N, C-alpha and C positions, 0 to 999 in steps of 0.2 A: 516454491525456489524455481525461477527461471528458467530451464534448460534447453531451450536451445541457445548459439549463442545472438542468433536477432533479438529475444525471447532479452538476453543477454542486457544488447544493448540500451533497449529500450529504456530496461528499470532500472541504470544506470546513472543516464540518457536523465531522467523524471529525477532523482537522488540527484543528482547535481543541480538541475531548476529546481529543485526546494531547496538548498543548499545556497543559491543565488538569493533562495525569496528571505530564509531565516536572517544570508546576511546583511540582506535589505534591513528589513525589519529590525537589526540590535546596532545601525547603522539613525536609524527616523528613530532610535527608541533615546538614542544619545546622544544628539539635536534638537529635543523636547520637542520633536516633530507634533502634530495637532493632534487631540486624537481621535475624529475621521481616521483622517488613510490609513493611521494606524491601527485601524481596528480592523480595514479594510485589508489590510495585508496579513490580517493575522486568518479575515477569513477565508485568504484565498494559499493561505497555508497550511488550514485545518483542510479545502477544497484539494490540492494536487496531493498532501497525505490520505486521501477517500480515496484517490485518483492508481497512488504508489499500491496498498495496499491492496483494492479491489483489482487490479490487475493482476499478484503475486496471486492473488489468494484463485482469481482465476483460473489460472496455468496452475495451479497444486489440484484441483478439486477436475479438471481436465487429465493433467494426470490418472487421482486416482481412479480418476471413474474409470480410464483409456484399459485399468487395468480390471474389466470384469470376469477375467474370463479365473482372479484369484481363487482361489481357500474359501467357501464359507464364513471365515473365522477371519481372513483377512480380509473380504471387504469389510464387511462388522464392521474391523478396525478401521481400517478405512474411512465409514459411515461414521464413525464413531468421531473420525476426526476429524471430520468438515464435521463434521456439527459444533464441537468446542469449536472449531474459529472463525465459524459462524457467529456464533455468541458472544466473543472475546469479541472480536469485529464489531456485530453491533453495542455495542456499551458503550 
């Protein structure tokens, strides 16, 4: 989760752009657009989601790694959490 106001603003702007892309895809499908442009739009949406996920994941990892002075158990829990997030991201 983005922690600074600037990060939060950037993430929300990405989500709004993503929503616009999905709305455009829906309109294209409703209008019976050709497959090529529809597939391009789907690929663009996938790229936007990947970019959003990457940004939020980076923010989370930076937050977790900044807590290097935490107890060994807390560090291990943070590492386990980060590994789980990366695994789910790569599916």
